[in-house]
C-alpha positions as CSV (number, residue, x, y, z in Angstrom):
1,M,37.4,2.8,-19.3
2,I,40.2,4.1,-21.4
3,K,41.1,2.6,-24.7
4,L,45.0,2.2,-25.3
5,S,46.8,4.0,-28.3
6,S,49.3,2.0,-30.3
7,T,52.0,0.3,-28.0
8,T,55.0,2.1,-26.7
9,S,58.0,1.1,-28.2
10,T,60.6,0.1,-25.5
11,N,63.5,1.9,-28.0
12,V,65.6,4.3,-26.2
13,G,65.8,6.5,-29.2
14,Q,61.7,6.2,-29.0
15,K,62.0,7.4,-25.4
16,A,63.9,10.2,-26.2
17,R,61.4,12.1,-28.5
18,S,60.8,15.6,-28.1
19,A,58.1,17.2,-25.9
20,G,55.8,18.3,-28.7
21,N,55.8,14.5,-30.0
22,V,54.8,13.3,-26.4
23,S,52.0,15.9,-26.4
24,A,50.8,14.9,-29.7
25,A,50.9,11.3,-28.3
26,Y,48.9,12.5,-25.1
27,L,46.2,14.2,-27.3
28,G,45.7,11.4,-29.7
29,A,45.2,9.3,-26.6
30,A,43.0,11.6,-24.9
31,A,40.9,11.6,-27.9
32,L,40.1,7.8,-27.5
33,S,37.5,6.8,-25.3
34,V,38.0,5.5,-21.8
35,V,35.1,2.8,-22.6
36,G,36.5,1.7,-25.7
37,G,35.2,-0.9,-28.5
38,L,34.4,-4.2,-28.1
39,A,30.7,-3.5,-28.6
40,S,30.5,-6.8,-30.7
41,S,31.9,-9.1,-28.3
42,P,29.3,-11.6,-26.7
43,L,29.8,-10.2,-23.1
44,T,28.6,-6.9,-24.4
45,Q,25.9,-8.2,-26.0
46,A,24.7,-10.4,-22.8
47,A,21.7,-8.6,-21.0
48,P,22.9,-8.4,-17.1
49,P,20.8,-10.6,-14.7
50,M,18.1,-8.7,-12.9
51,P,18.6,-8.3,-9.4
52,L,16.5,-9.5,-6.9
53,S,14.2,-7.3,-4.6
54,P,16.9,-6.0,-2.1
55,P,16.5,-6.8,1.7
56,C,18.6,-3.5,2.1
57,S,18.0,0.0,1.7
58,E,21.3,1.1,2.3
59,W,24.8,-0.9,0.8
60,H,28.2,0.2,1.9
61,L,31.7,-0.4,0.4
62,N,35.0,1.0,2.1
63,G,38.1,0.8,0.0
64,N,39.0,0.1,-3.7
65,M,36.5,-1.3,-5.9
66,P,38.5,-3.2,-8.9
67,I,36.9,-2.7,-12.5
68,S,37.4,-5.0,-15.1
69,Q,36.3,-4.1,-18.3
70,T,35.3,-6.2,-21.5
71,N,37.6,-3.7,-23.7
72,G,40.6,-5.1,-21.5
73,Q,41.2,-2.1,-19.2
74,R,41.1,-2.1,-15.5
75,I,40.1,0.4,-13.0
76,D,40.3,1.0,-9.3
77,V,37.5,3.4,-8.0
78,P,38.1,4.2,-4.3
79,W,34.7,3.8,-2.2
80,Q,33.7,5.4,1.3
81,G,30.6,4.1,2.5
82,S,27.8,4.6,-0.2
83,Q,29.7,7.3,-2.2
84,V,32.7,6.9,-4.4
85,G,35.7,9.2,-3.9
86,G,36.9,7.6,-0.6
87,G,40.8,6.9,0.2
88,S,42.6,9.2,-2.2
89,G,39.6,10.6,-3.9
90,L,41.0,9.7,-7.3
91,A,40.0,6.7,-9.6
92,T,42.8,5.3,-12.0
93,S,42.7,3.3,-14.9
94,F,45.4,0.7,-16.2
95,Q,46.2,-1.2,-19.4
96,G,47.7,-4.1,-18.0
97,N,49.9,-2.8,-15.6
98,E,50.5,0.3,-17.3
99,K,48.7,3.3,-15.4
100,Q,46.9,5.4,-17.9
101,F,44.7,8.1,-16.4
102,V,43.3,9.3,-13.2
103,G,40.0,11.0,-12.7
104,T,37.3,12.4,-10.0
105,P,34.8,10.1,-9.2
106,Q,31.1,11.3,-8.3
107,G,27.8,9.4,-7.4
108,G,27.6,6.1,-5.4
109,A,24.9,3.5,-4.4
110,S,21.6,4.5,-3.9
111,G,19.4,1.4,-3.0
112,S,20.4,-1.4,-5.1
113,N,21.4,0.8,-7.8
114,I,25.0,1.8,-8.6
115,D,25.6,5.0,-10.5
116,F,28.7,7.0,-10.8
117,T,30.9,9.2,-13.4
118,I,34.5,9.6,-13.7
119,G,35.7,12.7,-15.2
120,W,39.0,11.6,-16.5
121,T,42.5,13.8,-17.4
122,N,41.9,13.2,-21.0
123,N,38.9,15.1,-20.9
124,V,36.6,12.0,-21.5
125,T,33.7,11.5,-18.9
126,G,32.6,8.0,-18.2
127,H,29.3,6.9,-16.7
128,Y,29.0,3.3,-14.7
129,T,26.0,1.9,-13.8
130,A,25.3,-1.6,-12.2
131,S,22.9,-3.3,-9.6
132,I,23.6,-4.9,-6.0
133,N,22.3,-8.2,-5.5
134,N,20.5,-9.2,-1.8
135,D,24.1,-10.9,-1.0
136,G,25.9,-7.7,-2.0
137,A,27.2,-8.9,-5.0
138,V,27.5,-6.4,-8.2
139,V,25.9,-7.4,-11.0
140,L,27.3,-7.0,-14.5
141,G,27.6,-3.1,-15.2
142,V,27.7,-1.0,-17.9
143,S,29.6,2.0,-18.8
144,T,29.3,4.6,-21.5
145,D,31.5,7.8,-22.0
146,S,31.1,11.2,-23.7
147,Q,32.2,10.1,-27.0
148,N,29.3,7.2,-26.9
149,H,31.5,4.4,-26.6
150,R,30.1,1.6,-24.2
151,T,31.2,-1.5,-22.8
152,D,30.6,-3.9,-20.0
153,W,32.2,-4.2,-16.6
154,H,32.2,-6.4,-13.6
155,T,33.9,-6.3,-10.0
156,D,34.5,-8.8,-7.3
157,A,33.8,-6.4,-4.7
158,K,31.2,-7.0,-2.6
159,F,29.0,-4.6,-0.8
160,T,28.0,-4.7,3.0
161,C,24.4,-3.9,4.2
162,A,24.4,-0.7,6.5
163,V,20.6,-0.1,6.7
164,T,18.1,-3.0,6.5
165,A,14.8,-2.2,4.6
166,A,11.8,-2.1,6.6
167,A,9.8,-4.9,6.6
168,P,6.4,-4.4,5.2
169,P,3.2,-3.7,7.5
170,V,1.5,-7.1,8.2
171,A,-2.1,-6.7,6.9
172,P,-4.8,-6.7,9.5
173,P,-7.0,-9.8,9.6
174,P,-10.1,-9.6,7.2
175,A,-13.2,-8.5,9.2
176,G,-15.2,-11.0,10.6
177,P,-18.8,-11.2,10.5
178,P,-20.7,-9.1,12.6
179,P,-21.8,-10.6,16.0
180,V,-25.0,-12.4,16.1
181,D,-27.3,-10.8,18.4
182,T,-28.5,-13.7,20.9
183,H,-30.6,-11.5,23.1
184,V,-34.2,-12.4,23.3
185,A,-36.4,-9.8,23.8
186,P,-39.1,-10.5,26.4
187,P,-42.6,-10.6,25.2
188,V,-45.0,-7.7,25.1
189,T,-47.7,-8.6,27.6
190,N,-49.2,-5.0,28.9
191,A,-49.2,-2.7,25.8
192,I,-53.3,-2.3,25.5
193,T,-55.3,0.4,27.5
194,L,-59.0,0.6,26.9
195,T,-60.6,4.1,28.1
196,F,-63.9,5.7,27.6
197,S,-64.8,9.2,27.1
198,P,-67.9,10.5,28.5
199,P,-70.9,9.4,26.8
200,G,-72.7,11.9,24.5
201,F,-76.3,12.1,23.6
202,G,-77.0,8.7,21.9
203,N,-73.3,7.6,21.4
204,V,-70.0,6.8,23.5
205,T,-66.4,6.2,22.5
206,A,-64.0,4.1,23.6
207,T,-60.2,4.6,22.8
208,V,-57.8,1.5,22.5
209,A,-54.0,2.6,22.9
210,N,-51.0,0.7,22.1
211,S,-47.8,1.4,23.5
212,S,-45.5,-1.3,22.0
213,D,-43.8,-1.6,18.7
214,L,-46.1,-4.2,17.3
215,T,-49.3,-3.8,15.4
216,G,-52.1,-5.0,17.4
217,K,-54.9,-7.4,16.3
218,C,-57.5,-6.6,18.9
219,H,-61.0,-7.8,19.6
220,Y,-63.7,-5.7,21.8
221,H,-66.4,-7.5,23.7
222,A,-68.9,-5.6,26.3
223,D,-71.7,-7.1,28.2
224,P,-74.4,-7.1,28.8
225,S,-75.3,-6.2,25.3
226,N,-72.8,-8.7,24.0
227,T,-71.0,-6.4,21.8
228,N,-68.1,-7.4,19.8
229,R,-65.6,-5.6,17.5
230,D,-62.5,-6.6,15.4
231,F,-59.8,-4.1,14.4
232,T,-56.3,-3.2,14.7
233,V,-54.2,-0.5,16.2
234,N,-50.7,0.6,15.0
235,P,-47.7,0.7,17.1
236,H,-47.7,3.7,19.3
237,N,-50.9,4.9,18.3
238,S,-54.9,4.5,19.1
239,T,-58.1,3.5,17.9
240,D,-61.4,5.1,18.5
241,L,-64.6,3.0,18.7
242,T,-67.7,4.8,18.4
243,F,-71.0,3.1,19.8
244,T,-74.5,4.5,18.9
245,G,-77.8,3.9,21.1
246,L,-80.2,5.2,23.4
247,N,-78.8,6.5,27.1
248,T,-80.7,3.8,29.2
249,G,-78.2,4.6,32.0
250,T,-76.8,1.0,32.1
251,T,-73.6,-0.1,32.8
252,Y,-71.6,-1.7,30.1
253,H,-68.4,-3.9,31.2
254,A,-66.2,-4.2,28.2
255,T,-62.8,-6.0,27.6
256,V,-60.1,-5.5,24.6
257,T,-57.6,-8.3,24.0
258,C,-54.9,-7.8,21.3
259,S,-52.6,-10.1,19.6
260,D,-49.4,-9.2,17.4
261,A,-50.7,-9.1,13.9
262,S,-47.5,-10.5,12.6
263,G,-47.8,-13.8,14.6
264,K,-44.6,-13.6,15.5
265,Q,-45.5,-13.3,19.2
266,Q,-47.7,-15.9,20.1
267,Q,-48.5,-14.3,23.6
268,P,-51.5,-11.4,23.5
269,I,-49.4,-8.1,23.6
270,G,-52.2,-6.8,26.1
271,T,-55.7,-7.2,27.7
272,S,-57.6,-4.1,29.4
273,S,-60.9,-3.6,30.9
274,A,-62.9,-0.5,31.4
275,S,-66.7,0.0,32.3
276,V,-69.2,2.8,31.3
277,K,-72.5,3.9,32.1
278,F,-74.6,4.8,28.9
């Protein structure tokens, strides 16, 4: 994350520079980015591959994560579980084998996403992001800093799955068709009742009642007068038949037979007989 200042000479005289010169050199280095340049390199322009859908909901890494940046710098970041900052608690930056700065890391891994920052001792804050593939490998990461520098990074460290993601619920099977009602209702055969009201002067009334759910198509026949009538009677209803004539004191025997008006039932839905003296 830290861009190198000019190469330090090994000259003994240069090592003996004054404290003021050392301080000025430090401030000059601090002004340089931990990320550094190289934004135009092929690696920085390459888009990182998209991670696969993770089978893991929590990834862990315990120990050091060595990060190599495309600007030539190396960073050691301690991890403990899903968070940075384990062990010594401090991150360290190197240029070659030379230690440059230390910093305090914060953040970690959430799901398959890596996102943490490091506040370096040169007053530069680096922001590091990456993704974790299904096998725990870290996909090429990206780093930016508080001085608007950017570089790519990668690591050979691999995470292990601590909590496996719950499998999606199994969808219920599609609802089948409603069951077919194979029950056959018994035929209606006793739904018709014939009754007579007391005869009046010159008339008598017959009432035909239907107790079924079917509309009755009916025929009335009476002897000895050979009287016939066709009519209908609605379900759970009745029909009145009025006959007129002279009151002769004759006893009439009448029969009513009704069938299903829809024709679905072949048997008569009822037959009833009654007598009346008129």
